[in-house]
C-alpha positions as CSV (number, residue, x, y, z in Angstrom):
1,X,11.7,25.2,21.7
2,X,8.4,23.8,21.6
3,X,6.5,23.1,18.1
4,X,3.3,24.5,17.6
5,X,1.2,21.4,17.8
6,X,-2.0,20.1,19.3
7,X,-0.1,16.9,20.4
8,X,2.9,16.3,18.7
9,X,6.0,17.0,20.9
10,X,3.5,18.2,23.2
11,X,5.1,15.7,26.1
12,X,8.9,15.6,25.2
13,X,11.5,13.3,27.0
14,X,15.1,14.5,26.4
15,X,17.9,11.8,27.1
16,X,21.2,13.2,26.7
17,X,22.9,9.8,25.9
18,X,20.8,6.3,25.6
19,X,21.2,3.0,23.8
20,X,18.0,3.6,21.5
21,X,15.2,6.2,21.7
22,X,12.8,3.6,20.1
23,X,13.8,1.3,23.4
24,X,13.0,3.5,25.5
25,X,9.6,4.8,23.8
26,X,8.6,1.3,24.3
27,X,9.8,1.6,28.0
28,X,7.4,4.4,28.6
29,X,4.3,2.6,26.6
30,X,5.0,-0.2,29.3
31,X,4.4,2.1,31.9
32,X,1.7,4.0,30.4
33,X,3.8,6.8,30.5
34,X,3.1,8.0,27.3
35,X,0.5,10.2,25.8
36,X,0.3,10.1,21.6
37,X,2.8,12.2,20.2
38,X,4.9,11.8,22.8
39,X,8.7,12.4,21.9
40,X,12.1,10.6,23.2
41,X,15.0,12.8,21.7
42,X,18.6,12.3,22.6
43,X,22.1,13.6,21.6
44,X,23.9,10.4,21.6
45,X,22.3,7.0,20.7
46,X,25.0,4.2,21.8
47,X,22.9,1.4,20.1
48,X,20.5,2.7,17.2
49,X,18.9,0.3,15.1
50,X,18.3,0.7,11.7
51,X,16.5,-1.6,8.9
52,X,17.4,-5.1,8.3
53,X,19.2,-5.3,11.6
54,X,21.6,-2.9,10.9
55,X,23.2,-0.2,13.6
56,X,22.6,3.8,13.0
57,X,25.2,5.7,13.7
58,X,25.4,9.3,13.9
59,X,28.1,11.6,15.7
60,X,26.8,12.9,19.0
61,X,25.2,16.4,19.0
62,X,25.2,16.7,15.4
63,X,22.3,15.2,14.1
64,X,18.5,14.5,15.1
65,X,17.6,11.1,16.4
66,X,14.3,10.9,18.2
67,X,11.7,8.3,18.5
68,X,7.5,9.5,18.4
69,X,4.8,7.7,20.0
70,X,1.6,7.3,17.9
71,X,-1.7,5.4,18.5
72,X,-3.0,4.3,15.0
73,X,-5.9,2.6,16.1
74,X,-7.6,3.9,13.0
75,X,-5.3,2.0,10.4
76,X,-6.1,-1.3,9.8
77,X,-3.1,-4.1,9.9
78,X,-2.7,-4.3,6.3
79,X,-3.3,-0.4,5.9
80,X,-0.3,0.1,8.3
81,X,2.4,0.9,4.9
82,X,0.6,4.1,4.7
83,X,2.1,5.3,8.2
84,X,5.3,4.9,6.5
85,X,4.3,7.1,3.6
86,X,3.1,9.5,6.1
87,X,6.1,9.6,8.2
88,X,8.7,10.0,4.9
89,X,6.9,12.5,3.5
90,X,7.2,14.8,6.5
91,X,10.5,13.9,6.6
92,X,10.8,15.0,3.2
93,X,8.7,18.0,3.5
94,X,11.6,19.3,6.4
95,X,14.2,18.4,4.0
96,X,12.9,20.4,1.0
97,X,12.4,23.2,3.5
98,X,16.0,23.6,4.6
99,X,17.5,23.9,1.1
100,X,17.6,19.8,-0.1
101,X,14.8,20.0,-2.2
102,X,15.8,17.0,-4.6
103,X,15.5,14.5,-1.3
104,X,14.1,11.3,-1.9
105,X,12.6,8.6,0.1
106,X,14.1,4.9,-0.9
107,X,11.5,2.2,-0.4
108,X,10.6,1.1,2.0
109,X,11.9,4.1,4.2
110,X,15.3,5.6,3.9
111,X,16.1,9.0,2.9
112,X,18.0,10.1,0.1
113,X,19.8,12.5,-1.8
114,X,20.7,11.6,-5.1
115,X,22.5,8.5,-4.3
116,X,23.5,9.0,-0.5
117,X,21.8,8.2,2.4
118,X,20.4,11.3,4.5
119,X,18.2,9.2,7.4
120,X,16.2,6.5,7.9
121,X,13.4,5.8,9.6
122,X,12.3,2.8,11.8
123,X,8.8,2.0,12.5
124,X,7.7,-0.4,15.4
125,X,4.2,-1.3,15.4
126,X,2.0,-2.9,18.0
127,X,-1.0,-4.9,16.2
128,X,-4.3,-5.3,18.4
129,X,-6.5,-7.9,16.6
130,X,-7.1,-6.2,13.3
131,X,-5.9,-3.2,13.7
132,X,-3.1,-0.9,15.1
133,X,-2.7,-0.5,18.5
134,X,0.6,2.1,18.9
135,X,3.2,2.4,17.1
136,X,7.1,3.8,17.9
137,X,8.8,5.9,14.8
138,X,12.3,6.0,15.2
139,X,13.7,8.9,12.9
140,X,17.5,9.5,12.4
141,X,18.4,12.6,10.3
142,X,22.1,13.5,9.5
143,X,21.8,17.4,9.5
144,X,25.4,19.2,10.8
145,X,27.8,15.9,10.5
146,X,30.4,16.5,7.8
147,X,32.3,13.4,8.1
148,X,31.0,9.7,7.9
149,X,33.1,6.4,8.1
150,X,31.1,5.2,4.8
151,X,31.2,7.1,1.4
152,X,27.3,6.4,0.9
153,X,26.1,8.6,3.8
154,X,25.5,12.2,3.4
155,X,23.8,15.3,5.6
156,X,22.2,18.3,5.1
157,X,24.7,20.8,6.0
158,X,26.8,18.5,3.4
159,X,24.3,19.5,0.8
160,X,23.8,23.0,1.7
161,X,27.2,24.3,3.1
162,X,25.2,25.4,6.3
163,X,24.9,24.3,9.9
164,X,21.9,24.3,11.6
165,X,20.3,24.9,14.9
166,X,18.8,21.5,16.1
167,X,16.0,22.3,18.1
168,X,14.5,25.0,15.7
169,X,14.5,21.5,13.0
170,X,13.3,19.2,16.1
171,X,10.0,21.6,16.3
172,X,9.5,22.1,12.8
173,X,9.8,18.6,12.1
174,X,6.9,17.8,14.8
175,X,5.1,20.1,13.5
176,X,5.2,18.6,9.9
177,X,4.6,15.0,11.2
178,X,1.5,16.1,12.9
179,X,0.2,17.9,9.4
180,X,1.0,14.1,7.9
181,X,-0.4,12.1,10.5
182,X,-3.6,14.2,10.6
183,X,-3.8,13.7,6.6
184,X,-3.1,10.2,7.4
185,X,-6.0,9.8,10.1
186,X,-8.5,11.9,8.0
187,X,-8.2,9.0,5.2
188,X,-6.2,11.2,2.7
189,X,-4.8,7.7,1.7
190,X,-5.0,8.2,-2.2
191,X,-3.2,11.8,-1.3
192,X,-0.5,10.3,0.5
193,X,0.3,7.5,-1.6
194,X,0.3,9.8,-4.9
195,X,3.0,12.4,-3.3
196,X,5.1,9.1,-1.8
197,X,5.6,7.5,-5.3
198,X,6.3,11.3,-6.8
199,X,9.1,11.4,-4.3
200,X,10.2,7.9,-4.7
201,X,13.8,7.1,-5.3
202,X,14.4,5.4,-8.9
203,X,10.4,5.5,-9.4
204,X,9.8,4.6,-12.9
205,X,13.6,4.3,-13.7
206,X,15.4,1.5,-15.3
207,X,17.7,0.3,-12.3
208,X,20.0,-2.8,-11.2
209,X,18.3,-4.6,-7.9
210,X,19.2,-7.7,-6.3
211,X,16.7,-10.8,-5.9
212,X,17.2,-13.9,-4.6
213,X,21.1,-13.5,-4.9
214,X,21.4,-12.3,-8.6
215,X,21.4,-8.6,-10.2
216,X,18.8,-7.7,-12.2
217,X,17.4,-5.1,-14.0
218,X,14.0,-3.6,-13.2
219,X,11.7,-0.4,-13.4
220,X,9.9,0.5,-10.2
221,X,6.2,0.5,-11.1
222,X,4.4,1.6,-7.8
223,X,3.4,0.2,-4.0
224,X,0.5,-2.1,-3.4
225,X,-1.9,-1.9,-0.7
226,X,0.2,-4.1,1.6
227,X,3.5,-1.8,1.3
228,X,4.9,-4.4,-1.5
229,X,7.6,-2.9,-4.1
230,X,6.0,-3.4,-7.7
231,X,8.8,-3.8,-10.3
232,X,8.6,-4.7,-13.8
233,X,11.3,-7.5,-14.4
234,X,11.5,-8.7,-18.0
235,X,8.2,-7.2,-18.9
236,X,6.4,-9.1,-15.4
237,X,5.2,-7.4,-12.9
238,X,6.6,-8.8,-9.7
239,X,5.9,-7.8,-5.9
240,X,8.4,-7.7,-3.4
241,X,7.7,-7.6,0.5
242,X,10.6,-6.1,2.8
243,X,14.1,-7.9,2.5
244,X,13.0,-9.7,-0.7
245,X,14.7,-7.0,-2.8
246,X,17.5,-4.6,-2.7
247,X,18.6,-1.8,-4.6
248,X,22.1,-2.3,-6.3
249,X,23.8,1.4,-5.8
């Protein structure tokens, strides 16, 4: 089912099984076989990569596992987190349309419903001088899977009690990705950041975090221009890069 888009998903590679859609997308880039918006989609990923070097696990034929190749050359290197914001918002747009209205993004780019993980995003950027050259956007989204090896995972079907047609959701996701990406290309940075913050997990709420091996109480105040998480701890505003702070859930 092709999406109603200008370029997102108009070139699509479907692999019944692969180790990693991000790795397959990188090979297409290396061979100059990918146009912008090219999608690699699989029913079964055997060595999916998550954040912090984790393995992304998903039951075959039950979930969305794909990668999109983009060329965000209009973004300066220090603006690259805006791409995370745009992609995260597109996935949240999809979840809201299909019944998970309360879904949020957990910084930097996990998708959560209440305190359980619905999906994750892994963006691998190629930098050319002071701008982005290419971005491979990996998206893993739990859709129809009902049983997980960990208690902290959930799926759209678990939330709504409905089983979904994956091709329909993939096509709609690609449409929403293109919409948000075009907002990014058109310089709607302030709009994207505002919406991202409104849908940020534990934003402006007291919460427990782990910093340098210790648990601390803090309150998320925002995101700075480099994508660092701003957290107020002991009345002091501190900024954390990826891996320097973790939610305690």
